Steps between C-alpha positions, in 0.01 A plus 500: 500500500469698177335337197732339259533597137584270217779648291466454136722362234846652513427671823447169673825369359691784655359441849725344764356454849687643793397492861130420542440558133325214304516451124259792461567858583384859541121503435348832426337503849830388673702733316316779699473304829660642811793319653673395182777601263557365141845469361599446133863357529779447261687356805464127580244450773758301720725797522235732642283252701683532831446884507126473386446245775653724763299811367181296522581389849564842624217690319230242431503608136472217256740505212414359156760455231496439130840403374637494151838532330356735247195682377374660826555864394315429177223333708465793726471734204243286348299481819503874533292649793355154559836345596497329844882562531612708800878452465742396230816319617790460262847341514678796327466868426423473133154367557427776753601758244294324231186481739519873559534588139201270433292708746413203730655652810427797718706708736513401878597782721633325813742660742580146615601401154685818419694491833592130459588474132784709362422735219714309268291201540152636438294683240542877535116530481453211745343255259736223608735409776791256534450217740838312464826561321732266300836573333602414151840347569772283327528139598867411448671152487681425830748286310575721201453868607741621761377854531246596769374836362365606166314778317220477250724684261766236528259249351588653166867448549649263227670288774151355558461398136295172481459480878168669582143353524187709509132475440327692218584863467123572463419334846375775727792438744755585234289780357513665843879442525558638152293808575716550802811494276349761268431711800855480629698491176281673241345327203808480279728352758227266619463364148874442471481325844213277374690401192805415714295281726330326203844418360600352826211259524573123503169429323187668384302653791253233615332345793469670842744621754535159673593342169778746464641376828444147386723565190768657733508176691516299191801711370309654201571851650683659789253778579115517502273798558218439740282621787612442859197309602573207259782406731252439773272304265787289367627410850147368593494278185700167531574490134592866477710519822802380307471787264472758785803345681723542186471882502562813704284810483666821383323831556583730197607850566505461868802718524334791313131573415362175643339186356186525291188389675147410409194454709185310580219745569126576534265736348143611603253399240322798315152369603572316822176411664673457835730804490544527876581138549745510206669803665527304823657208330753711303596665833530163665732377223753773608474440873822368668332156554369451147821627346710240672246222417484603139882535463561172670249310279648638174865539576469862419593831679247697705417857395475649840806598706396331813456148354799277457569244217505140592819328617542349163462834313735662736749239436537625140644818615377863533295645228588852391202581287505734192297795628362594165116538492317206359250747357783665309596172351145447379539782240818308360351162468364543145848618385673207687264259301583679175871463568462134562344451154731748328821307607325171443587399855290191509651365184819445706869552468520417130258768398 
């Protein structure tokens, strides 16, 4: 058993034990011990625990996890070459792009990963790889919306004036969506679209994706923009199930370019002390077995072709994903954020 290290101050506050991890973590000795791998995770531990347990069972490699909602990239940067982190797990692509830009990741040349993960879902220099996919869809009222198809462009149609709910335009999920609109429409048309969407809002952008569905159920709006996996989360919550039951899921642009997707993903840490073990875990994440476990646990879509979504996810209908490279959208995220501020999107429809 490796010696334990007391985490200090803010570091201790970040630590969340997973598996055999106690309230202490990653000593300088253990950070270099054999048979371990250390994860810094923005994903909640419960969502990845089933896969990590299976990995440890099959390989004998102990998995240590530090979880935090924010600050892990900054922490890795501050720790530099002394960082015990082997892998960084994130719930969306923006953090992976940020981590690479901060210099806290390194390339992992793995034929297993390259064969399993489509080029559109990984960094062109192999710094990060998608582990699951989710679509950014429209939740429409079953009672008040008759149509069963929609496009993102249609969200700017005046017929929806006062009928759309959405979270902050500056949230990373919406920045990615707006970046995709810039890629497809060009900046000028994307700006006009964003203004049209703003003017159709029922309220100022606020809350999260689930709160948008809540407000559809309450009659405040008829449409809400949200990620697919929130449907699975709401159905599991006794209080929120009534929200979920009040809406149907529409996959925008299913008849043409496909629906915008985002990912959860992983990156190899720049100074990984257990590089080989980290590579084994990343490759395990894209195995058929792990992909189906992960997708089932999160209500998300697998990234490998052989793995199937859960029965619940399949019941939502077939996902035709926009094939645009996520790495191409990365270059447009700054412009997307600037457009949100330029049109005063978060000020709401009266702006």
